[in-house]
C-alpha atoms as an extended CHARMM CRD file, in Angstrom:
* protein
*
        99  EXT
         1         1  MET       CA             -0.4660000000       49.1110000000      -20.7590000000  PROA      1               0.0000000000
         2         2  TRP       CA             -3.9180000000       50.3040000000      -21.7060000000  PROA      2               0.0000000000
         3         3  PRO       CA             -3.9490000000       48.4950000000      -24.9780000000  PROA      3               0.0000000000
         4         4  ILE       CA             -3.1560000000       45.2360000000      -23.2630000000  PROA      4               0.0000000000
         5         5  LEU       CA             -5.9950000000       45.6890000000      -20.7480000000  PROA      5               0.0000000000
         6         6  ILE       CA             -8.4520000000       46.7680000000      -23.4780000000  PROA      6               0.0000000000
         7         7  ALA       CA             -7.6090000000       43.6450000000      -25.5280000000  PROA      7               0.0000000000
         8         8  LEU       CA             -7.9770000000       41.4850000000      -22.5000000000  PROA      8               0.0000000000
         9         9  ALA       CA            -11.4210000000       42.9460000000      -21.6640000000  PROA      9               0.0000000000
        10        10  ALA       CA            -12.5070000000       42.6620000000      -25.2080000000  PROA      10              0.0000000000
        11        11  GLY       CA            -11.4150000000       39.0190000000      -25.2400000000  PROA      11              0.0000000000
        12        12  PHE       CA            -13.2440000000       38.3320000000      -22.0270000000  PROA      12              0.0000000000
        13        13  LEU       CA            -16.4380000000       39.9960000000      -23.2920000000  PROA      13              0.0000000000
        14        14  PHE       CA            -16.2450000000       38.0920000000      -26.6010000000  PROA      14              0.0000000000
        15        15  GLY       CA            -15.9060000000       34.8440000000      -24.5430000000  PROA      15              0.0000000000
        16        16  CYS       CA            -19.1650000000       35.5940000000      -22.7670000000  PROA      16              0.0000000000
        17        17  ILE       CA            -21.1310000000       35.7210000000      -25.9890000000  PROA      17              0.0000000000
        18        18  PRO       CA            -23.2840000000       32.4920000000      -26.4180000000  PROA      18              0.0000000000
        19        19  GLY       CA            -21.6800000000       30.1380000000      -28.9230000000  PROA      19              0.0000000000
        20        20  ALA       CA            -18.1860000000       31.5720000000      -28.5830000000  PROA      20              0.0000000000
        21        21  HSD       CA            -17.0180000000       28.2090000000      -27.0980000000  PROA      21              0.0000000000
        22        22  ARG       CA            -17.0480000000       26.8090000000      -30.6230000000  PROA      22              0.0000000000
        23        23  LEU       CA            -14.0380000000       29.0480000000      -31.4740000000  PROA      23              0.0000000000
        24        24  GLN       CA            -11.9060000000       27.7680000000      -28.5360000000  PROA      24              0.0000000000
        25        25  LYS       CA             -9.9080000000       25.2390000000      -30.7380000000  PROA      25              0.0000000000
        26        26  ALA       CA             -9.0950000000       28.0030000000      -33.2880000000  PROA      26              0.0000000000
        27        27  ASN       CA             -8.2590000000       30.3220000000      -30.3910000000  PROA      27              0.0000000000
        28        28  ARG       CA             -5.6560000000       27.8270000000      -29.0810000000  PROA      28              0.0000000000
        29        29  ILE       CA             -3.9870000000       27.4480000000      -32.4150000000  PROA      29              0.0000000000
        30        30  VAL       CA             -3.8850000000       31.2590000000      -32.9390000000  PROA      30              0.0000000000
        31        31  SER       CA             -2.5590000000       31.7790000000      -29.4590000000  PROA      31              0.0000000000
        32        32  THR       CA              0.1640000000       29.1780000000      -29.9200000000  PROA      32              0.0000000000
        33        33  VAL       CA              1.3000000000       30.6360000000      -33.2700000000  PROA      33              0.0000000000
        34        34  ALA       CA              1.3510000000       34.1280000000      -31.7820000000  PROA      34              0.0000000000
        35        35  LEU       CA              3.3330000000       32.9440000000      -28.8310000000  PROA      35              0.0000000000
        36        36  PHE       CA              5.9980000000       31.3910000000      -31.0660000000  PROA      36              0.0000000000
        37        37  CYS       CA              6.1370000000       34.5830000000      -33.0780000000  PROA      37              0.0000000000
        38        38  MET       CA              6.5830000000       36.6030000000      -29.9620000000  PROA      38              0.0000000000
        39        39  LEU       CA              9.3090000000       34.2930000000      -28.5880000000  PROA      39              0.0000000000
        40        40  THR       CA             11.1590000000       34.3520000000      -31.9740000000  PROA      40              0.0000000000
        41        41  GLY       CA             10.9960000000       38.2120000000      -32.0100000000  PROA      41              0.0000000000
        42        42  MET       CA             12.3390000000       38.2860000000      -28.5150000000  PROA      42              0.0000000000
        43        43  GLY       CA             15.1800000000       35.9380000000      -29.4050000000  PROA      43              0.0000000000
        44        44  VAL       CA             16.1410000000       38.0800000000      -32.4020000000  PROA      44              0.0000000000
        45        45  GLU       CA             16.0760000000       41.2160000000      -30.3050000000  PROA      45              0.0000000000
        46        46  LEU       CA             18.2160000000       39.7040000000      -27.4960000000  PROA      46              0.0000000000
        47        47  GLY       CA             20.5760000000       37.9050000000      -29.8440000000  PROA      47              0.0000000000
        48        48  GLY       CA             21.3670000000       41.2200000000      -31.5370000000  PROA      48              0.0000000000
        49        49  ASP       CA             22.0620000000       42.9610000000      -28.2820000000  PROA      49              0.0000000000
        50        50  GLN       CA             25.8530000000       42.9210000000      -27.7570000000  PROA      50              0.0000000000
        51        51  LYS       CA             25.5310000000       43.7310000000      -23.9970000000  PROA      51              0.0000000000
        52        52  VAL       CA             23.1770000000       40.8310000000      -23.4990000000  PROA      52              0.0000000000
        53        53  MET       CA             25.4420000000       38.4350000000      -25.3700000000  PROA      53              0.0000000000
        54        54  ALA       CA             28.4940000000       39.6220000000      -23.4710000000  PROA      54              0.0000000000
        55        55  SER       CA             26.8560000000       39.0170000000      -20.0830000000  PROA      55              0.0000000000
        56        56  LEU       CA             25.1150000000       35.6610000000      -20.9950000000  PROA      56              0.0000000000
        57        57  SER       CA             27.1760000000       33.6000000000      -18.6470000000  PROA      57              0.0000000000
        58        58  THR       CA             26.4010000000       35.9110000000      -15.6890000000  PROA      58              0.0000000000
        59        59  ILE       CA             22.6280000000       35.8990000000      -16.6290000000  PROA      59              0.0000000000
        60        60  GLY       CA             22.7530000000       32.1050000000      -16.8890000000  PROA      60              0.0000000000
        61        61  LEU       CA             24.4480000000       31.7710000000      -13.5130000000  PROA      61              0.0000000000
        62        62  ALA       CA             22.0240000000       34.1110000000      -11.8350000000  PROA      62              0.0000000000
        63        63  GLY       CA             19.0160000000       32.2920000000      -13.3390000000  PROA      63              0.0000000000
        64        64  ALA       CA             20.4320000000       28.9060000000      -12.1560000000  PROA      64              0.0000000000
        65        65  LEU       CA             21.0020000000       30.2430000000       -8.5960000000  PROA      65              0.0000000000
        66        66  ILE       CA             17.4450000000       31.6920000000       -8.4360000000  PROA      66              0.0000000000
        67        67  ALA       CA             15.9970000000       28.3520000000       -9.6210000000  PROA      67              0.0000000000
        68        68  ALA       CA             18.0350000000       26.4080000000       -7.1800000000  PROA      68              0.0000000000
        69        69  ALA       CA             17.0160000000       28.6190000000       -4.3170000000  PROA      69              0.0000000000
        70        70  ALA       CA             13.3250000000       28.3380000000       -5.3450000000  PROA      70              0.0000000000
        71        71  ILE       CA             13.5390000000       24.5350000000       -5.2900000000  PROA      71              0.0000000000
        72        72  LEU       CA             15.4700000000       24.4780000000       -1.9920000000  PROA      72              0.0000000000
        73        73  GLY       CA             12.9180000000       26.7690000000       -0.3860000000  PROA      73              0.0000000000
        74        74  SER       CA             10.0720000000       24.6200000000       -1.5970000000  PROA      74              0.0000000000
        75        75  LEU       CA             11.6940000000       21.4430000000       -0.3010000000  PROA      75              0.0000000000
        76        76  LEU       CA             12.3080000000       23.1290000000        3.1410000000  PROA      76              0.0000000000
        77        77  VAL       CA              8.7340000000       24.2790000000        3.4280000000  PROA      77              0.0000000000
        78        78  MET       CA              7.4260000000       20.8750000000        2.4890000000  PROA      78              0.0000000000
        79        79  ARG       CA              9.7320000000       19.1290000000        4.9610000000  PROA      79              0.0000000000
        80        80  SER       CA              8.4700000000       21.4180000000        7.7950000000  PROA      80              0.0000000000
        81        81  LEU       CA              4.8180000000       20.9250000000        6.7950000000  PROA      81              0.0000000000
        82        82  LEU       CA              5.0220000000       17.1760000000        6.2010000000  PROA      82              0.0000000000
        83        83  PRO       CA              4.4860000000       16.1030000000        9.8980000000  PROA      83              0.0000000000
        84        84  ALA       CA              1.3980000000       18.2160000000       10.1610000000  PROA      84              0.0000000000
        85        85  LEU       CA              0.0360000000       16.9130000000        6.8850000000  PROA      85              0.0000000000
        86        86  GLN       CA              0.6530000000       13.2970000000        7.8910000000  PROA      86              0.0000000000
        87        87  GLN       CA             -1.2060000000       13.9650000000       11.0800000000  PROA      87              0.0000000000
        88        88  VAL       CA             -4.1640000000       15.4820000000        9.3500000000  PROA      88              0.0000000000
        89        89  TYR       CA             -4.3580000000       12.4350000000        6.9040000000  PROA      89              0.0000000000
        90        90  ALA       CA             -4.0160000000       10.0170000000        9.8580000000  PROA      90              0.0000000000
        91        91  THR       CA             -6.8210000000       11.6990000000       11.6530000000  PROA      91              0.0000000000
        92        92  GLN       CA             -9.0630000000       11.5330000000        8.6010000000  PROA      92              0.0000000000
        93        93  ASP       CA             -8.3370000000        7.8020000000        8.1550000000  PROA      93              0.0000000000
        94        94  GLU       CA             -9.2130000000        7.1200000000       11.8230000000  PROA      94              0.0000000000
        95        95  ASP       CA            -12.4680000000        9.0290000000       11.5260000000  PROA      95              0.0000000000
        96        96  GLY       CA            -13.3910000000        7.0790000000        8.3820000000  PROA      96              0.0000000000
        97        97  GLY       CA            -13.2260000000       10.2250000000        6.1930000000  PROA      97              0.0000000000
        98        98  GLU       CA            -12.3820000000       10.1990000000        2.6160000000  PROA      98              0.0000000000
        99        99  ARG       CA             -8.8770000000       11.1970000000        1.3250000000  PROA      99              0.0000000000
C-alpha cells in the first residue's frame, strides 16, 4: 500500500512544478497504455484460474443482480425526489431566477 501512496504523492508533487502541464498529453497516453497492460495482465491471471472459470456464470449473475439493484435504487430515489425538485424549479421560475 505504501508504494502506491508514495507514487501518488510523487505524481502530485511533480504536477505542482511550474511547466508540468506541458506533459499532460504524454501522461494521458502513458496512463492509457499502462491501464491496458494492467487489464490484459488481470485477464490472463483470471483466465488461467480454474476456480474463477468454473464459477463464471455465478459471478456474472451476481454482477447483473447488483447492477440491476443499483439502477432500481437510483430510479426509486429520483422518483421520490422529483416532486421536490419540480417545486424548487417552479419557485425559481416565478421569482425570475436563472435555471
